[in-house]
Structures are given as C-alpha cells and as structure tokens.
N, C-alpha and C positions, 0 to 999 in steps of 0.2 A: 335554245341558245346555249344552255349549259352543256347539252349533249354534243353540240358542235365543237365545243372546246375540249371535251373529254375524248372524243373519237380519235383525233390525231395523236393525243398522248398515249392512248391505249395501243394504237398501231405501232408507235415507236418503242413501247416498253419491251416487247419481246424480240426485237430485231437483233440486238447485239448480245452475243453470249458473254458471260463474265470472263475476265482473264483467268480466273481459277478454273473454270470449266474448260477453257482452251488448253490450259497447262495440264489438265488431268487426262486429256486424250492420250490413248496408247498409240505409239508409233513403233511398228515392228522393224527392227534393224535389218537391213539388207545384207545378204551374204555376197560379198564382192570379190571378184578375182582381181589380179593386178591392174588390168585395164579399167575395170570398174572403179577401183580405188583412185587411179589417176584421173579418171573423168570426174569423180566426186571432188577431188582436191582442186582440179582446174576450175570447176564451176564455183566452188566455195571461194577460192582466191579471187575469181572474177567478181563475185558478189561483194566481197570485202573491199576490193579496189574501187568498184563503182560507188559503194557507200562512202568511201573516203573522198572520192572526187566529187560527190554530190549528185551523181546521176542516179536518182532514186528509182526511176523506172527500170533501168538496167540492173540495179541492185536487187530489186524485187524479182525480176524475171530470172536472173542467174541463181538467186537463192532458191526460188521455186524449182528451177531445173535441177539443182543439187539435191533438193528434197525428193524429187522424182526418182533420183538414183538411189538415195538412202533416206527414207522418211524419218529415221531416228537421228540423223546427223545434227548435233547441237550447234555447230558454228553457223551453218547456213540458216538455221532456224532463228538464231539470235540476230544475224544480219537482216533477215526478213523482218523481224520485229522492230528493229531500230529504223529500218527504211520506212516501214508503215507509219511509225510515229512521225517521222519527218514529213511524210506525205500528208498526214492528218493535220499537222499544225500549219502547213502552207495554205490551207483552206480557211476561209472566214465565213462563218465560225468554224473552228476546228472540227474535223470529222471524228466524233467520239467512237463510232464503230471501228474505224481503222485504228484509232489509238488503243482501244480495248483489245483488239486482235493483236496489235503489236506488243502490248503488255503481256498477254497470254503466251505469245511466241517466245519472248525473251525469258519469261518465267519458266516455261517448259525447258528451254535450252539450259538455263542455269541449274535446274533440278536434275537434268540428265547428265550434266558434266560440271559438278560443283567445283572441281579442282582445275578446270580449264580457265586459265587467266584471260584468254581472248573472250570467251563467253562471259566471264565475270565482268570484264571491262565493258562489254556491250550492254549488259544488264544494268550496270552502274550508270552508264551514259543515258540509257533509257530513263532510269529513275530521275536523274538530274534534269534532263531535257523536258521531262513531263511535269516537273515542279515538285517532285518528292525529294527535296534536298536532304533532309535528315536521313531518309532511307538510303540515299546514294552515299552519303558520308559514312554511314555505318557499314555498307558493303565495301567501300573503299578501305576503311580501317581493317576489315577482315582480310582483304587481299594484301594489304601492306604487311600485316603481321605474318601472313603465310610466306611472303617473299623473304622476310627476315628470319624465319624459323630455320634452325639448322637441320630440320627433318624434311625440308622440301627441296 
C-alpha cells in the first residue's frame, strides 16, 4: 500500500526541470540577414499581440516560431514564458510543469537582456501573476529607477 503511494510521487518528481535549469540552457544566437530580422520581428510582434489579446495558443506558437528563427531572442522567449504561465493557471489544478517552464523561459530572457524593458515587464508580470508579489515589486522598482536615471 505504501509503495502504491510512493510510485506516482516518484514518477512526478523528475518530470519538470527547474526554472533555473531551463534558464541555464545555452541558446546560440542566429546570424540573420535583413529578411531574417524582419521575420523574427514579425513573429515576435505577433506573439506579443496574441499574448495581449489573450490568445495563448497563438502566442505560444508565434513565440516558438520566432525562437526557431533565433533561439537566443529574449522577447519571444519572455512572451513564451508568460503565455505558458497563463495556460498553466487556466487548468485545475494548475499545471506546475508548464508554470515551471514559463518561469525558466522568462528568467532566461531577463538574464539575456537585462536592459530590455519589454522583457523586464514580462518577467515582472510573470512574477506577479504567479504569486511572487514581493519579487515583482522589487523588479518593478529596479525598472522604475532605470527609467528615471539620467544615464538611460
């Protein structure tokens, strides 16, 4: 009886990589010509627009399409992470694997582009929407002070 209880727990324990492990993955930047840069920008904007309108499936597919063009692009990675979180919390109970992946994706994006305010905003939104209010407030303070700095 006790083993019956432990077996499902053991099966779930290794399924979801940690956000830190996801964020630590190396993504080689693509060398893009003008057409490739336009394609990346178009797909990234489509992912952000879909995220804004609440079409999470489209946001995920457009973000993944942008990352297929440039695996190191931080904005589509951040959009992917936020869309995954929103998909995760729509489920009852929330899908912790999706949430963990979303956390890792937004963390990776914010590390890759710490000065990108769009990426910073999506990371802050992720933290706030996932219940990490104090961490979201701290990130928000960081970006507010950056905006007020005469050096930015």
